[in-house]
NUBALUM-18630 format. One record per residue (C-alpha): residue number from 1; x negated, y, z; residue in one letter. Coordinates in steps of 0.2 Angstrom, whole numbers, m for minus. Layout:
% NUBALUM-18630
+-----+-------+-------+-------+----+
!   i !  east ! north !    up ! aa !
+-----+-------+-------+-------+----+
! NUM !     X !     Y !     Z !  a !
...
+-----+-------+-------+-------+----+
END
This chain:
% NUBALUM-18630
+-----+-------+-------+-------+----+
!   i !  east ! north !    up ! aa !
+-----+-------+-------+-------+----+
!   1 !  m109 !  m116 !  m187 !  m !
!   2 !   m91 !  m119 !  m193 !  e !
!   3 !   m77 !  m107 !  m187 !  r !
!   4 !   m68 !  m121 !  m177 !  g !
!   5 !   m84 !  m126 !  m168 !  t !
!   6 !   m87 !  m107 !  m163 !  l !
!   7 !   m69 !  m105 !  m157 !  i !
!   8 !   m70 !  m121 !  m146 !  l !
!   9 !   m87 !  m114 !  m139 !  l !
!  10 !   m79 !   m97 !  m135 !  l !
!  11 !   m64 !  m105 !  m127 !  v !
!  12 !   m75 !  m116 !  m116 !  l !
!  13 !   m85 !  m101 !  m111 !  a !
!  14 !   m69 !   m92 !  m106 !  g !
!  15 !   m69 !   m80 !  m121 !  c !
!  16 !   m55 !   m76 !  m132 !  s !
!  17 !   m58 !   m81 !  m150 !  p !
!  18 !   m49 !   m65 !  m155 !  s !
!  19 !   m62 !   m54 !  m147 !  g !
!  20 !   m52 !   m51 !  m131 !  g !
!  21 !   m67 !   m54 !  m120 !  g !
!  22 !   m69 !   m65 !  m105 !  a !
!  23 !   m54 !   m71 !   m96 !  t !
!  24 !   m51 !   m66 !   m77 !  a !
!  25 !   m55 !   m84 !   m72 !  a !
!  26 !   m73 !   m82 !   m78 !  t !
!  27 !   m76 !   m67 !   m66 !  h !
!  28 !   m67 !   m75 !   m50 !  a !
!  29 !   m79 !   m82 !   m37 !  p !
!  30 !   m79 !  m101 !   m36 !  r !
!  31 !   m77 !  m108 !   m18 !  a !
!  32 !   m92 !  m117 !   m12 !  a !
!  33 !   m99 !  m121 !     5 !  s !
!  34 !  m118 !  m121 !     7 !  h !
!  35 !  m129 !  m127 !    21 !  p !
!  36 !  m134 !  m116 !    35 !  g !
!  37 !  m150 !  m108 !    40 !  p !
!  38 !  m166 !  m118 !    41 !  g !
!  39 !  m163 !  m128 !    26 !  g !
!  40 !  m148 !  m120 !    17 !  g !
!  41 !  m145 !  m107 !     4 !  s !
!  42 !  m132 !   m96 !    12 !  n !
!  43 !  m141 !   m81 !    20 !  p !
!  44 !  m125 !   m75 !    28 !  l !
!  45 !  m123 !   m90 !    40 !  l !
!  46 !  m127 !   m85 !    58 !  g !
!  47 !  m123 !   m69 !    69 !  s !
!  48 !  m123 !   m51 !    64 !  w !
!  49 !  m121 !   m35 !    73 !  k !
!  50 !  m115 !   m19 !    66 !  l !
!  51 !  m128 !    m5 !    64 !  v !
!  52 !  m119 !     8 !    53 !  e !
!  53 !  m101 !    10 !    51 !  g !
!  54 !   m85 !    11 !    61 !  n !
!  55 !   m83 !    m4 !    72 !  p !
!  56 !   m64 !    m2 !    72 !  n !
!  57 !   m63 !    m6 !    54 !  s !
!  58 !   m79 !   m15 !    51 !  c !
!  59 !   m80 !   m26 !    66 !  g !
!  60 !   m93 !   m24 !    79 !  a !
!  61 !  m100 !   m41 !    75 !  g !
!  62 !   m97 !   m56 !    64 !  v !
!  63 !  m103 !   m74 !    65 !  t !
!  64 !  m102 !   m86 !    50 !  y !
!  65 !  m103 !  m105 !    51 !  t !
!  66 !  m103 !  m117 !    36 !  a !
!  67 !   m84 !  m115 !    36 !  d !
!  68 !   m78 !  m101 !    47 !  s !
!  69 !   m79 !   m82 !    50 !  e !
!  70 !   m77 !   m74 !    68 !  a !
!  71 !   m76 !   m55 !    69 !  t !
!  72 !   m77 !   m46 !    85 !  t !
!  73 !   m70 !   m28 !    88 !  y !
!  74 !   m71 !   m15 !   102 !  p !
!  75 !   m53 !   m20 !   107 !  d !
!  76 !   m55 !   m39 !   111 !  p !
!  77 !   m36 !   m41 !   107 !  s !
!  78 !   m41 !   m38 !    88 !  q !
!  79 !   m54 !   m52 !    87 !  n !
!  80 !   m51 !   m64 !    74 !  e !
!  81 !   m57 !   m81 !    67 !  s !
!  82 !   m52 !   m91 !    52 !  h !
!  83 !   m58 !  m104 !    39 !  k !
!  84 !   m68 !   m98 !    24 !  v !
!  85 !   m78 !  m104 !    10 !  s !
!  86 !   m93 !   m96 !     1 !  f !
!  87 !  m100 !   m92 !   m16 !  n !
!  88 !  m118 !   m88 !   m15 !  v !
!  89 !  m128 !   m79 !   m28 !  s !
!  90 !  m145 !   m70 !   m28 !  p !
!  91 !  m142 !   m55 !   m17 !  g !
!  92 !  m123 !   m57 !   m15 !  v !
!  93 !  m112 !   m69 !    m5 !  v !
!  94 !   m93 !   m69 !    m8 !  y !
!  95 !   m83 !   m75 !     7 !  v !
!  96 !   m66 !   m82 !     2 !  m !
!  97 !   m52 !   m84 !    15 !  g !
!  98 !   m33 !   m83 !    14 !  s !
!  99 !   m34 !   m64 !    10 !  g !
! 100 !   m45 !   m66 !    m5 !  g !
! 101 !   m64 !   m64 !    m8 !  a !
! 102 !   m75 !   m51 !     1 !  v !
! 103 !   m92 !   m47 !    m6 !  q !
! 104 !  m107 !   m45 !     5 !  y !
! 105 !  m123 !   m38 !    m2 !  d !
! 106 !  m139 !   m46 !     6 !  i !
! 107 !  m150 !   m30 !     7 !  t !
! 108 !  m165 !   m38 !    16 !  g !
! 109 !  m170 !   m54 !    25 !  p !
! 110 !  m161 !   m48 !    41 !  k !
! 111 !  m148 !   m35 !    34 !  t !
! 112 !  m132 !   m36 !    24 !  m !
! 113 !  m119 !   m24 !    19 !  q !
! 114 !  m100 !   m24 !    16 !  w !
! 115 !   m91 !   m11 !     6 !  h !
! 116 !   m74 !   m11 !    13 !  g !
! 117 !   m64 !     4 !    19 !  t !
! 118 !   m81 !    12 !    23 !  s !
! 119 !   m99 !     5 !    21 !  p !
! 120 !  m103 !    m7 !    35 !  c !
! 121 !  m121 !   m11 !    38 !  k !
! 122 !  m126 !   m26 !    48 !  y !
! 123 !  m142 !   m33 !    55 !  q !
! 124 !  m145 !   m51 !    60 !  r !
! 125 !  m142 !   m53 !    79 !  a !
! 126 !  m155 !   m61 !    90 !  g !
+-----+-------+-------+-------+----+
END
């Protein structure tokens, strides 16, 4: 393979031809919405209840739809809802909103975990 072709392939792959490695853009989650339960690929959609962690920092419950996130707290005045998008990978879902991306690990068919200020473990509600 000629050097020019190799450099072009490295640039297209997000790598520096000088050996600098991958660019930040190759590691950033891409926004993508996925269909919901019962025919979709986003295991995060639906309602979740906190089973381990501080409800004041984790949220006592959270509900995801195809384009929104609603979090409930012990103090109802702290409840929040906003538009989000998702990047779904095997075992991991990134939720992107105005504050950036948050990673949720899918730990089982009805369980997931967020590693924020403290580990927050959730179980599917219902």
